[in-house]
C-alpha positions, -999 to +999 in steps of 0.1 A: +027-616-482+045-582-487+080-596-477+076-624-503+068-599-530+097-577-521+120-607-519+108-619-553+112-584-568+148-582-554+156-617-568+142-608-603+162-575-602+194-593-593+189-619-621+183-591-646+214-572-636+235-604-637+223-613-671+229-578-685+266-580-676+289-594-702+303-627-690+336-625-709+361-599-721+349-604-757+341-571-774+358-539-785+377-519-759+392-484-759+427-487-745+439-461-720+477-456-714+487-463-678+515-438-684+497-408-699+460-416-690+451-409-726+433-432-750+456-448-776+437-474-796+407-497-799+413-534-794+387-561-804+389-592-782+374-623-798+368-658-784+383-684-807+380-721-796+375-711-759+405-688-759+406-651-763+428-630-786+429-592-791+436-573-823+442-536-828+413-523-849+418-486-847+445-461-837+437-429-819+458-399-832+481-420-853+512-404-867+512-394-903+528-427-913+513-460-904+532-473-873+548-507-875+561-529-848+598-522-854+610-538-821+588-569-824+604-603-830+593-632-852+563-629-875+552-596-860+584-578-867+578-549-891+541-555-893+516-526-891+503-521-856+468-516-871+455-552-875+481-567-853+471-594-828+486-582-795+469-606-771+466-644-776+459-677-758+440-661-729+415-684-712+392-684-682+409-690-649+377-699-631+378-671-605+363-643-627+397-636-643+412-646-676+449-653-681+475-679-691+482-660-724+504-632-735+501-595-745+524-576-767+534-540-762+540-528-797+559-498-784+588-519-771+582-552-789+581-572-756+555-598-747+542-602-712+520-627-693+485-612-691+456-613-666+422-597-674+395-588-649+361-573-657+350-544-635+320-520-633+295-546-646+317-555-675+322-519-687+359-517-677+386-543-682+417-543-660+446-556-682+476-566-662+508-573-681+536-589-661+569-608-660+571-638-638+544-630-612+515-605-614+532-584-587+558-574-612+539-556-639+517-528-651+479-524-652+458-506-678+421-500-675+403-504-709+368-491-715+342-511-734+330-496-766+292-500-771 
């Protein structure tokens, strides 16, 4: 009888922890620079028609003038970084990752393929920007904002 109770309690505990974890990257994230280790902005990731897009919603320690994406091309050229959609067309890959879309680095105006992976029970997001294959790129870890 006792092993069944313990097994049942363990099962209920696992279900509770699994349901408490966010299942997607949707939410607001504090971005951390992979070069300096310092926070740089807040990005809100929204799901739109089964795909995810990320928008800069706050800048940390912005310069005195509102930064614009000077080096961007197309419709984003010269637009303010605050409010800029920097990630788009990201979708579930079926293996606990999201990808297939692109991410923009507003500092250099370049877009990269992107892969997202939730870590630490959904509290951290590994954001991998790359060219060609994931091996050729950079990874930032973003922290979920409650």
